[in-house]
C-alpha positions as semicolon CSV with decimal commas, in nm:
position;residue;x (nm);y (nm);z (nm)
1;M;17,040;1,066;3,307
2;R;17,173;1,426;3,323
3;T;17,453;1,638;3,188
4;H;17,462;1,893;3,471
5;Y;17,339;1,963;3,822
6;C;17,080;2,243;3,833
7;G;17,305;2,474;4,032
8;Q;17,591;2,428;3,784
9;V;17,411;2,570;3,481
10;T;17,557;2,919;3,433
11;E;17,610;3,186;3,168
12;A;17,904;2,988;3,033
13;L;17,652;2,734;2,894
14;I;17,432;2,984;2,703
15;S;17,316;2,829;2,372
16;S;17,415;2,481;2,495
17;E;17,169;2,195;2,540
18;V;17,158;2,049;2,890
19;T;16,971;1,773;3,068
20;V;16,896;1,822;3,435
21;C;16,711;1,622;3,700
22;G;16,555;1,733;4,026
23;W;16,249;1,822;4,230
24;V;15,990;2,088;4,156
25;H;16,056;2,371;4,398
26;H;15,789;2,603;4,254
27;R;15,560;2,596;3,950
28;R;15,407;2,915;3,804
29;D;15,159;2,931;3,514
30;H;15,173;3,274;3,351
31;G;14,894;3,233;3,097
32;G;15,045;3,026;2,824
33;V;15,398;3,005;2,964
34;I;15,486;2,771;3,253
35;F;15,786;2,838;3,478
36;I;15,927;2,556;3,689
37;D;16,200;2,611;3,948
38;L;16,385;2,280;3,947
39;R;16,596;2,201;4,253
40;D;16,874;1,957;4,331
41;R;17,151;1,954;4,590
42;E;17,356;2,212;4,399
43;G;17,086;2,477;4,361
44;V;16,773;2,593;4,179
45;L;16,731;2,642;3,802
46;Q;16,442;2,814;3,623
47;V;16,298;2,609;3,337
48;V;16,047;2,760;3,089
49;F;15,790;2,567;2,886
50;D;15,580;2,725;2,612
51;P;15,308;2,578;2,386
52;D;15,549;2,546;2,095
53;T;15,665;2,217;2,251
54;A;15,316;2,077;2,294
55;E;15,400;1,742;2,454
56;A;15,642;1,889;2,712
57;F;15,400;2,176;2,780
58;A;15,113;1,934;2,845
59;R;15,325;1,743;3,094
60;A;15,433;2,066;3,261
61;E;15,067;2,147;3,321
62;R;15,034;1,826;3,526
63;V;15,340;1,893;3,739
64;R;15,304;1,985;4,109
65;S;15,539;2,061;4,398
66;E;15,807;1,798;4,467
67;Y;15,744;1,600;4,149
68;V;16,068;1,444;4,026
69;L;16,154;1,555;3,673
70;R;16,409;1,507;3,398
71;V;16,429;1,806;3,163
72;T;16,622;1,867;2,844
73;G;16,643;2,215;2,696
74;R;16,857;2,500;2,569
75;V;17,025;2,750;2,801
76;R;16,949;3,115;2,730
77;A;16,993;3,450;2,901
78;R;16,694;3,569;3,097
79;P;16,503;3,858;2,941
80;A;16,588;4,207;3,065
81;G;16,425;4,283;3,399
82;T;16,384;3,916;3,502
83;V;16,737;3,850;3,629
84;N;16,751;3,714;3,987
85;P;17,077;3,833;4,149
86;D;17,014;3,617;4,457
87;L;17,063;3,293;4,262
88;P;17,390;3,167;4,110
89;T;17,174;3,061;3,813
90;G;16,976;3,386;3,817
91;Q;17,126;3,520;3,492
92;I;16,995;3,235;3,278
93;E;16,705;2,996;3,225
94;V;16,647;2,678;3,030
95;L;16,389;2,666;2,752
96;G;16,263;2,312;2,796
97;H;16,167;2,100;2,498
98;E;16,164;1,757;2,667
99;L;16,012;1,676;3,005
100;E;15,991;1,337;3,172
101;I;15,797;1,294;3,496
102;L;16,013;1,041;3,683
103;N;15,780;1,031;3,983
104;A;15,477;1,211;4,120
105;A;15,459;1,335;4,479
106;E;15,189;1,396;4,734
107;T;15,153;1,747;4,871
108;P;15,442;1,787;5,119
109;P;15,358;1,839;5,490
110;F;15,505;2,190;5,476
111;Q;15,639;2,436;5,223
112;L;16,010;2,394;5,181
113;D;16,069;2,769;5,188
114;D;15,871;2,816;5,511
115;E;16,123;2,914;5,779
116;H;15,880;2,880;6,070
117;V;15,792;2,510;6,064
118;H;15,805;2,361;6,415
119;E;16,106;2,138;6,467
120;D;15,890;1,842;6,575
121;V;15,717;1,851;6,237
122;R;16,049;1,883;6,057
123;L;16,198;1,585;6,240
124;R;15,887;1,370;6,188
125;H;15,912;1,438;5,813
126;R;16,290;1,456;5,806
127;V;16,327;1,327;5,450
128;V;16,126;1,622;5,318
129;D;16,300;1,859;5,560
130;L;16,639;1,750;5,427
131;R;16,536;1,867;5,079
132;R;16,527;2,227;5,199
133;P;16,817;2,422;5,049
134;V;16,944;2,530;5,393
135;M;16,962;2,168;5,512
136;Q;17,128;2,060;5,188
137;R;17,390;2,334;5,236
138;N;17,443;2,234;5,600
139;L;17,511;1,868;5,525
140;L;17,725;1,943;5,220
141;L;17,933;2,182;5,430
142;R;17,968;1,919;5,702
143;A;18,101;1,680;5,438
144;K;18,355;1,943;5,325
145;V;18,478;1,984;5,685
146;A;18,525;1,607;5,723
147;S;18,704;1,585;5,386
148;A;18,937;1,874;5,477
149;A;19,022;1,706;5,807
150;R;19,093;1,372;5,638
151;R;19,318;1,530;5,376
152;F;19,515;1,723;5,637
153;L;19,562;1,423;5,864
154;D;19,654;1,192;5,575
155;E;19,912;1,444;5,453
156;N;20,061;1,469;5,802
157;G;20,126;1,100;5,850
158;F;19,815;1,000;6,044
159;V;19,667;0,653;5,988
160;E;19,289;0,604;5,988
161;I;19,206;0,301;6,204
162;E;18,859;0,186;6,309
163;T;18,799;0,089;6,671
164;P;18,516;-0,131;6,807
165;M;18,156;-0,017;6,838
166;L;18,081;-0,301;7,080
167;T;18,306;-0,271;7,381
168;K;18,320;-0,285;7,760
169;A;18,119;-0,053;7,984
170;T;18,323;0,227;8,138
171;P;18,252;0,307;8,504
172;E;18,389;0,663;8,483
173;G;18,210;0,932;8,282
174;A;17,859;0,960;8,140
175;R;17,610;0,673;8,132
176;D;17,674;0,404;7,874
177;Y;17,431;0,272;7,618
178;L;17,426;-0,101;7,688
179;V;17,378;-0,381;7,433
180;P;17,281;-0,727;7,568
181;S;17,479;-1,022;7,434
182;R;17,284;-1,318;7,294
183;T;17,586;-1,550;7,297
184;H;17,687;-1,456;7,652
185;P;17,360;-1,453;7,848
186;G;17,346;-1,192;8,123
187;K;17,641;-0,998;7,988
188;F;17,645;-0,667;7,802
189;F;17,847;-0,472;7,553
190;A;17,854;-0,093;7,571
191;L;17,853;0,150;7,283
192;P;18,170;0,362;7,309
193;Q;18,158;0,705;7,470
194;S;18,484;0,763;7,284
195;P;18,764;0,544;7,146
196;Q;18,990;0,670;7,428
197;L;19,139;0,345;7,553
198;F;19,165;0,184;7,211
199;K;19,354;0,480;7,065
200;Q;19,596;0,465;7,358
201;L;19,643;0,094;7,288
202;L;19,720;0,181;6,925
203;M;19,998;0,409;7,048
204;V;20,142;0,124;7,255
205;A;20,110;-0,093;6,942
206;G;20,339;0,148;6,756
207;F;20,106;0,318;6,504
208;D;20,240;0,656;6,617
209;R;19,973;0,878;6,459
210;Y;19,609;0,766;6,454
211;Y;19,284;0,929;6,357
212;Q;18,924;0,829;6,306
213;I;18,604;1,017;6,225
214;V;18,395;0,814;6,462
215;R;18,047;0,785;6,608
216;C;18,030;0,805;6,988
217;F;17,742;0,748;7,231
218;R;17,656;0,899;7,569
219;D;17,334;0,856;7,762
220;E;17,323;1,205;7,913
221;D;17,088;1,500;7,941
222;L;17,062;1,679;7,608
223;R;17,108;2,042;7,509
224;A;17,140;2,236;7,184
225;D;17,504;2,125;7,150
226;R;17,457;1,760;7,254
227;Q;17,315;1,442;7,104
228;P;17,306;1,084;7,236
229;E;17,512;0,985;6,930
230;F;17,762;1,231;6,793
231;T;18,071;1,240;6,571
232;Q;18,430;1,306;6,676
233;I;18,741;1,374;6,475
234;D;18,948;1,156;6,705
235;I;19,328;1,193;6,708
236;E;19,622;1,044;6,899
237;T;19,998;1,089;6,861
238;S;20,314;0,942;7,010
239;F;20,630;1,130;7,108
240;M;20,457;1,469;7,105
241;G;20,398;1,697;7,404
242;A;20,104;1,925;7,471
243;D;20,252;2,227;7,291
244;D;20,337;2,017;6,985
245;V;19,987;1,871;6,968
246;R;19,822;2,211;7,008
247;G;20,039;2,362;6,734
248;L;19,958;2,087;6,486
249;M;19,588;2,094;6,575
250;E;19,572;2,471;6,524
251;H;19,695;2,405;6,172
252;L;19,420;2,143;6,127
253;V;19,147;2,380;6,248
254;R;19,275;2,665;6,030
255;T;19,275;2,427;5,732
256;M;18,916;2,314;5,795
257;F;18,789;2,672;5,818
258;S;18,988;2,788;5,517
259;Q;18,883;2,503;5,288
260;A;18,522;2,473;5,405
261;I;18,409;2,836;5,440
262;N;18,706;3,047;5,320
263;V;18,768;3,189;5,668
264;E;19,126;3,256;5,774
265;L;19,165;3,204;6,150
266;P;19,453;3,371;6,341
267;S;19,802;3,235;6,279
268;A;19,838;3,163;6,652
269;F;19,550;3,099;6,893
270;P;19,561;3,274;7,232
271;V;19,608;3,057;7,542
272;L;19,435;3,099;7,879
273;T;19,486;2,895;8,193
274;Y;19,172;2,742;8,336
275;A;19,214;2,957;8,648
276;D;19,233;3,278;8,443
277;A;18,938;3,178;8,225
278;M;18,718;3,117;8,528
279;R;18,838;3,432;8,704
280;R;18,785;3,662;8,406
281;F;18,494;3,499;8,224
282;G;18,332;3,247;8,460
283;S;18,364;2,981;8,189
284;D;18,620;2,734;8,059
285;K;18,491;2,797;7,705
286;P;18,469;3,177;7,698
287;D;18,328;3,364;7,403
288;L;18,603;3,619;7,350
289;R;18,388;3,821;7,112
290;V;18,203;3,951;7,420
291;K;18,389;4,251;7,567
292;L;18,277;4,196;7,926
293;E;18,483;4,049;8,210
294;L;18,427;3,951;8,571
295;T;18,605;4,139;8,850
296;E;18,729;3,961;9,164
297;L;18,595;4,112;9,489
298;T;18,615;3,829;9,742
299;D;18,900;3,989;9,935
300;V;18,708;4,317;9,961
301;M;18,388;4,183;10,117
302;G;18,508;4,014;10,434
303;D;18,402;4,299;10,664
304;V;18,091;4,443;10,497
305;D;17,747;4,439;10,661
306;F;17,578;4,279;10,360
307;K;17,540;3,917;10,477
308;V;17,519;3,768;10,128
309;F;17,862;3,907;10,036
310;K;18,026;3,849;10,372
311;G;17,885;3,497;10,396
312;A;18,034;3,402;10,060
313;T;18,381;3,504;10,178
314;E;18,348;3,264;10,471
315;L;18,283;2,961;10,250
316;K;18,576;2,732;10,177
317;D;18,533;2,785;9,803
318;G;18,330;3,106;9,817
319;R;18,357;3,388;9,569
320;V;18,224;3,741;9,528
321;A;18,257;3,877;9,175
322;A;18,117;4,165;8,972
323;L;18,019;4,207;8,608
324;R;18,030;4,567;8,489
325;V;17,806;4,643;8,191
326;P;17,891;4,976;8,022
327;H;17,578;5,183;7,949
328;G;17,381;4,928;8,152
329;G;17,189;5,208;8,316
330;E;16,976;5,207;8,000
331;L;16,847;4,860;8,082
332;P;16,484;4,870;8,198
333;R;16,396;4,725;8,537
334;S;16,196;4,448;8,369
335;E;16,509;4,330;8,187
336;I;16,716;4,335;8,507
337;D;16,443;4,132;8,679
338;G;16,462;3,888;8,389
339;Y;16,836;3,852;8,445
340;T;16,766;3,779;8,812
341;D;16,540;3,490;8,712
342;F;16,798;3,378;8,455
343;V;17,086;3,337;8,703
344;K;16,864;3,128;8,931
345;I;16,882;2,855;8,664
346;Y;17,250;2,820;8,763
347;G;17,185;2,800;9,137
348;A;17,223;3,170;9,224
349;K;16,980;3,291;9,489
350;G;16,951;3,635;9,329
351;L;17,133;3,910;9,143
352;A;17,246;4,221;9,330
353;Y;17,331;4,528;9,125
354;I;17,442;4,891;9,149
355;K;17,352;5,157;8,893
356;V;17,625;5,419;8,862
357;N;17,439;5,745;8,804
358;D;17,703;6,000;8,908
359;L;18,052;5,907;9,024
360;G;18,115;6,264;9,137
361;A;17,831;6,246;9,390
362;G;17,994;5,957;9,578
363;R;17,757;5,724;9,762
364;D;17,458;5,942;9,664
365;G;17,534;5,884;9,298
366;L;17,490;5,507;9,331
367;Q;17,144;5,353;9,299
368;S;17,092;5,018;9,472
369;P;16,935;4,875;9,787
370;I;17,269;4,713;9,882
371;V;17,472;5,036;9,890
372;K;17,369;5,115;10,249
373;N;17,526;4,784;10,361
374;L;17,865;4,850;10,199
375;H;18,118;5,078;10,367
376;D;18,297;5,352;10,177
377;A;18,621;5,159;10,132
378;A;18,437;4,865;9,975
379;L;18,240;5,091;9,741
380;K;18,556;5,274;9,639
381;E;18,730;4,944;9,560
382;I;18,432;4,812;9,361
383;L;18,427;5,121;9,142
384;A;18,806;5,125;9,099
385;R;18,845;4,756;9,014
386;T;18,550;4,742;8,773
387;G;18,647;5,071;8,606
388;A;18,287;5,187;8,638
389;Q;18,172;5,501;8,457
390;N;17,857;5,708;8,475
391;G;17,566;5,521;8,318
392;D;17,704;5,175;8,392
393;V;17,541;4,897;8,590
394;I;17,740;4,649;8,802
395;F;17,596;4,303;8,867
396;F;17,722;4,088;9,155
397;G;17,746;3,718;9,229
398;A;17,821;3,588;9,579
399;D;17,812;3,219;9,666
400;R;18,023;2,910;9,619
401;G;18,272;2,963;9,341
402;K;18,106;2,724;9,094
403;I;17,766;2,889;9,132
404;V;17,912;3,240;9,090
405;N;18,112;3,134;8,785
406;D;17,824;2,949;8,622
407;A;17,572;3,227;8,689
408;L;17,784;3,532;8,601
409;G;17,954;3,349;8,314
410;A;17,616;3,269;8,160
411;L;17,490;3,622;8,229
412;R;17,798;3,767;8,058
413;T;17,723;3,560;7,747
414;K;17,350;3,639;7,750
415;I;17,407;4,015;7,775
416;G;17,692;3,997;7,524
417;H;17,469;3,834;7,262
418;S;17,189;4,088;7,303
419;E;17,096;4,374;7,071
420;F;17,192;4,608;7,357
421;A;17,550;4,477;7,347
422;R;17,576;4,515;6,970
423;K;17,439;4,870;6,993
424;H;17,714;4,969;7,236
425;G;18,000;4,774;7,078
426;L;18,021;4,513;7,354
427;M;18,015;4,226;7,103
428;E;18,251;4,173;6,809
429;D;18,186;3,984;6,489
430;G;18,418;3,716;6,357
431;W;18,590;3,410;6,498
432;K;18,771;3,403;6,834
433;P;18,945;3,072;6,910
434;V;19,120;3,021;7,245
435;W;19,304;2,733;7,408
436;V;19,223;2,673;7,775
437;V;19,497;2,479;7,957
438;D;19,607;2,364;8,303
439;F;19,273;2,217;8,408
440;P;19,222;2,070;8,754
441;M;19,301;1,700;8,757
442;F;19,008;1,615;8,984
443;E;18,669;1,744;9,096
444;Y;18,532;1,662;9,439
445;D;18,204;1,470;9,432
446;E;18,029;1,557;9,757
447;D;17,753;1,299;9,710
448;A;18,005;1,017;9,668
449;D;18,251;1,180;9,914
450;R;18,545;1,124;9,682
451;Y;18,734;1,277;9,392
452;A;18,628;1,220;9,032
453;A;18,837;1,274;8,720
454;A;18,773;1,620;8,576
455;H;18,864;1,506;8,224
456;H;18,911;1,129;8,232
457;P;19,125;0,910;8,458
458;F;19,390;0,852;8,188
459;T;19,497;1,218;8,175
460;S;19,851;1,286;8,293
461;P;19,906;1,513;8,593
462;M;20,161;1,793;8,572
463;D;20,507;1,651;8,643
464;E;20,556;1,891;8,934
465;H;20,221;1,784;9,084
466;L;20,284;1,409;9,102
467;A;20,332;1,422;9,478
468;L;19,991;1,588;9,518
469;L;19,822;1,267;9,398
470;T;19,873;1,126;9,747
471;T;19,885;1,441;9,959
472;D;19,630;1,684;9,810
473;P;19,462;1,568;9,487
474;G;19,238;1,875;9,477
475;Q;19,540;2,096;9,404
476;C;19,674;1,874;9,125
477;L;19,664;2,019;8,773
478;A;19,643;1,813;8,455
479;K;19,818;1,827;8,120
480;A;19,480;1,889;7,961
481;Y;19,375;2,139;7,697
482;D;19,044;2,240;7,537
483;L;18,988;2,450;7,228
484;A;18,694;2,691;7,248
485;L;18,553;2,894;6,961
486;N;18,294;3,169;7,005
487;G;18,177;3,022;7,332
488;W;18,158;2,656;7,220
489;E;18,404;2,387;7,319
490;I;18,498;2,232;6,985
491;G;18,785;2,011;7,099
492;G;18,937;1,863;7,409
493;G;19,243;1,656;7,477
494;S;19,536;1,584;7,702
495;V;19,871;1,421;7,746
496;R;19,799;1,063;7,856
497;I;19,955;0,858;8,134
498;H;20,202;0,615;7,976
499;R;20,343;0,461;8,295
500;A;20,150;0,192;8,481
501;D;20,270;0,309;8,823
502;I;20,143;0,666;8,770
503;Q;19,817;0,533;8,632
504;Q;19,770;0,333;8,952
505;Q;19,846;0,644;9,162
506;V;19,568;0,826;8,979
507;F;19,334;0,532;9,036
508;N;19,424;0,540;9,406
509;A;19,333;0,911;9,423
510;L;18,997;0,812;9,271
511;R;18,962;0,532;9,530
512;I;19,000;0,263;9,266
513;G;19,218;-0,005;9,422
514;E;19,454;-0,235;9,235
515;E;19,209;-0,525;9,219
516;E;18,922;-0,305;9,094
517;A;19,154;-0,130;8,848
518;Q;19,267;-0,462;8,707
519;Q;18,909;-0,580;8,674
520;K;18,793;-0,263;8,493
521;F;19,103;-0,152;8,305
522;G;19,333;-0,454;8,314
523;F;19,379;-0,459;7,936
524;L;19,516;-0,102;7,948
525;L;19,735;-0,155;8,254
526;D;19,879;-0,472;8,102
527;A;19,956;-0,289;7,776
528;L;20,136;-0,009;7,961
529;K;20,383;-0,265;8,095
530;Y;20,516;-0,344;7,748
531;G;20,691;-0,020;7,658
532;A;20,420;0,241;7,613
533;P;20,550;0,559;7,445
534;P;20,466;0,907;7,573
535;H;20,149;1,000;7,388
536;A;19,883;1,270;7,369
537;G;19,570;1,338;7,172
538;I;19,255;1,534;7,117
539;A;18,902;1,491;6,984
540;F;18,710;1,755;6,791
541;G;18,331;1,767;6,778
542;L;18,248;1,755;6,407
543;D;17,881;1,835;6,478
544;R;17,970;2,147;6,678
545;I;18,222;2,272;6,423
546;A;17,967;2,233;6,142
547;T;17,702;2,408;6,353
548;L;17,927;2,707;6,409
549;M;18,026;2,727;6,044
550;T;17,666;2,715;5,918
551;G;17,529;2,947;6,186
552;A;17,265;2,687;6,275
553;G;17,094;2,717;6,612
554;S;17,139;2,352;6,705
555;I;17,360;2,059;6,611
556;R;17,039;1,884;6,505
557;D;17,049;2,104;6,193
558;V;17,382;1,958;6,079
559;I;17,297;1,593;6,151
560;A;17,097;1,403;5,889
561;F;16,879;1,205;6,130
562;P;16,914;1,348;6,481
563;K;16,736;1,265;6,804
564;T;16,511;1,503;6,996
565;Q;16,591;1,640;7,341
566;T;16,425;1,328;7,484
567;A;16,669;1,108;7,285
568;A;16,394;0,986;7,050
569;C;16,372;0,971;6,670
570;P;16,033;1,099;6,546
571;L;16,104;0,968;6,196
572;T;16,155;0,600;6,287
573;E;15,979;0,618;6,627
574;A;16,290;0,480;6,800
575;P;16,337;0,370;7,072
576;A;16,062;0,110;7,039
577;E;15,952;-0,204;7,214
578;V;16,076;-0,539;7,082
579;S;15,904;-0,874;7,065
580;E;15,901;-1,122;7,351
581;A;16,088;-1,367;7,127
582;Q;16,374;-1,120;7,084
583;M;16,380;-1,060;7,459
584;R;16,400;-1,435;7,530
585;E;16,689;-1,471;7,285
586;L;16,876;-1,212;7,489
587;S;16,783;-1,370;7,824
588;L;16,596;-1,052;7,917
589;R;16,263;-0,993;8,083
590;P;16,091;-0,653;8,054
591;R;16,034;-0,475;8,380
592;K;15,793;-0,182;8,376
593;P;15,883;0,126;8,584
594;A;15,689;0,150;8,909
595;N;15,502;0,461;8,792
596;A;15,418;0,324;8,446
């Protein structure tokens, strides 16, 4: 029906006849001449109709926003003074002599060039929302990222293999989405949180290098970077160690960025241990564009009179840390109070601070209610370690280590992304990838009074830490690695356990006995007995990568039909009730919540 996409009509086609199809973006009647901006996925093209082509002109008079048209005309240069440098097609226009109205349209629920439409309205009318040029660009870019990944993996010997969508519920990790079985009454499938166990089985089966761009499902609390269903670039390899995997995956990420958005990432990504990342940045996915770091002060505060600081040093996992903000003395009190409220989100009880007015005046040059409770030696060490200068402000966190890290790490990012930080050069532009390695193998779950897997229970411990599985699991480190980019975790992986005896030792540390392990993971344990190769892998979040590349504020803007933060779809009104007949087929009976 067409010879060209709208966005592909350029100066090279001047004097040529073209046929284009698309939607009416704007229509303007300039007293005898009608201008129509016709839009398709490749861009916008200006089409002109004049009374000399009476039939086409009459139809153009009937056209309204979002009508679907087919236009034939001759390409010509725009008259002097009417060129639009903001459009790829802005040098030319099409003088239309044929116009076919393929379909009429009702007035859309919002203007497609309105940037302030509430997201609820956009999601309820998602089909119209997806016509907006920004959404078209987002989804086309996402497709380019996926294509670049596929080409790279195909060229490097990886085999694309699909794994089941209906599988067994996993007791470790986030909540599963369950699917009742009609043919096995009372039993349930689960939608996969990841293809983790199946891709390990494929390594045992000898496929050596596997990948899949796969949908995954997790019933968890949602944020801007999470969805109940999301897409992974899922990868597994045999006979490769952690360093080998990271090197190859760096090449993959560089390829995706180069081919999708013409960005050249560094030739080698920096590497941080988990311990260093938490100590310096309070986060295992630090945004290295932010030029602010935490300073360790726990060892300094054991004998001060300030109970908040001293009390933190007496906790088993307590920490006192500082965040120095150069030029922070410019911050108004209202903004500092706002930061105090902000850190409370992360469990902090408050936010102590010192304004450094005049280093030369000693104690008298420091402005803060806590200064009187800190002896001279402590104050001297604070100023020396933080490198404080006149005009700076120093924020403090004192509590259990996790609370301090979460609160000050988030505060570091919040300040770093502010206009204040950009004004004073505390935030860089560009792309800052970083590998974070040597994660803890386990986290202690106080509610359950046992250890839980920090990554997943199939991650291999460090060889030198094997003995710690039985003596002190909390000190055991894992062969795990995450890739962070500009403060977002975009990929995570590990070397896997390939020996059944070590896998059982890990289960024992998690208080999963042999009988329970066989019941839950017997198919994996049995496979490991038949010559499993050493293997390792990683999974990249395609949604997150596309979000970063497009500069979108949420992964919902790079997913065609996303869910809201309540895991609902306004477009289809899912989830929805089903009929009693369907429930009976599945041997289910609805049970209303007590407060319904």
